[in-house]
N, C-alpha and C positions, 0 to 999 in steps of 0.2 A: 728829691728836693722839690721836683716841680709838681709833684703830687701833692705833697703838704702844702704847698703855697695855693693851691687850687681849693682845698678843703677850708682853710683859712678864710680866703677870698669869699667862699659862699656863706661862711656863718657871719661876715661882716656887712655882707649885702642884706642878710635876713635880719639884722637889728632894728630897723625900724618897727618891725611886728613883733618884737620881743616883748612879752608882759601884756600882750592885747587880751589874751583869756583871763588874765587875772584882773585886768579892770573890768571886763565884761560880767566877770563874776561877781565883783564887788558892787557893781550896779544893780545886778539881778537878786542879789543876796536878801535885801531887804525886802524885796516883794515876795520872793519864796518864803521867809519866816512870817510875813504877815498873811499870807494865804494859808499856812500852816497853824496860826493862831485862829484864823476865822474858822478853819474846819473843827478845830477842837472846841470851839465855844457852839457850833452848831451842833455837835455831838452832845455837849451839857443841855443845851435845850432839848433836844432830842430825848435824852434820858429824863429831863423833868418833865416833859409832855406823859412820858408812859407813865410815870409815876402819879401824877394828877388822875389821869385815867383808873390807875389801880385804887386811888385814893377814894374817888367817886364810887366806884363798885363796893369797895370795902363799906363806905358810909352808908350807900342802899341796901346792902345785906342786911347790917345791922338796923335799919331804918324798917325794914320788911318785919322784924321781929319784936322790936321795941318802939314806943311813942317818945322815949326821953331823947332830948335833944342833946343832951350832955353825952350821952352813951354814944350818939351817932358822930358826934364832932371826935371824940376820942379815938374810934374806930378810924376815922380818916387821917387824924393825927399820926395813929402808929405807922402808917405807910409814908406819910408824908409831912414832915414837921413843917409848922408854920401855915399850915393850910387854913383857909377860910371856908365854913361849912354852912350851907343853907339849906333847910328843907323847903324845897317849891311848894311842894304839895302831897298830902296824905290822905287816902282815902279809908275807906272801911276794909274790912277783910276780905281779900280777893281783890279790890280796886287798886291801882297803881301807887306807888310813891315815889316821887323825883327829888333828888338830891343833887345839886350843884357845890364842885367844890373848886376854889380859886387860889392860888398863890402867886405871890410877887416875887420876881427874881431878878437880881441885879445882875448886870453882866460880870461874869467871875475873873476873866483875863484882863492883866494891865494891856493899858493903851485902847482898849477897845471901849471901855467905860465912858470914856470921852467922846467917841465916835458915835456908839449905837446906844438907844434909849433902852432903859430897864423894861421888861417885859410882864405881863400878867398873864399866866397859863389857866384855861377854864376847861371844866369837864362836867357833863351831866351823865347820870345813870337812872334808870327808871326799873323797878323790879314790884311785883305785886306783895302787897301786904299779906303775913302768914298769920299773924298774931296782933289782937286789939291793943 
């Protein structure tokens, strides 16, 4: 009987701290969720940056073999929809051709759109002209 009373008394004394970890988790959970959302958004921007670079390379490859701006833009848009393509300079055969690709991206995840501004990603690629 005495042992049972000691266990019960220990539980009663520990009650003021009962639920403390739950409250701490409730306070930290929004910060954890916001951090996770930010990491996902950074990953999406990183993916878009890689796509912009690839689109610029594809456009420069096309500009190296043709002088048609429509075909150059189409080559970039096959890799990245919504890309704006500009041929910066194009020389004669053996000279460099430089192409710039830009794309405007809105912040894709909820709640971040109100906090973070939309971004515009740019990339340039230079290759030698192969055909006139």
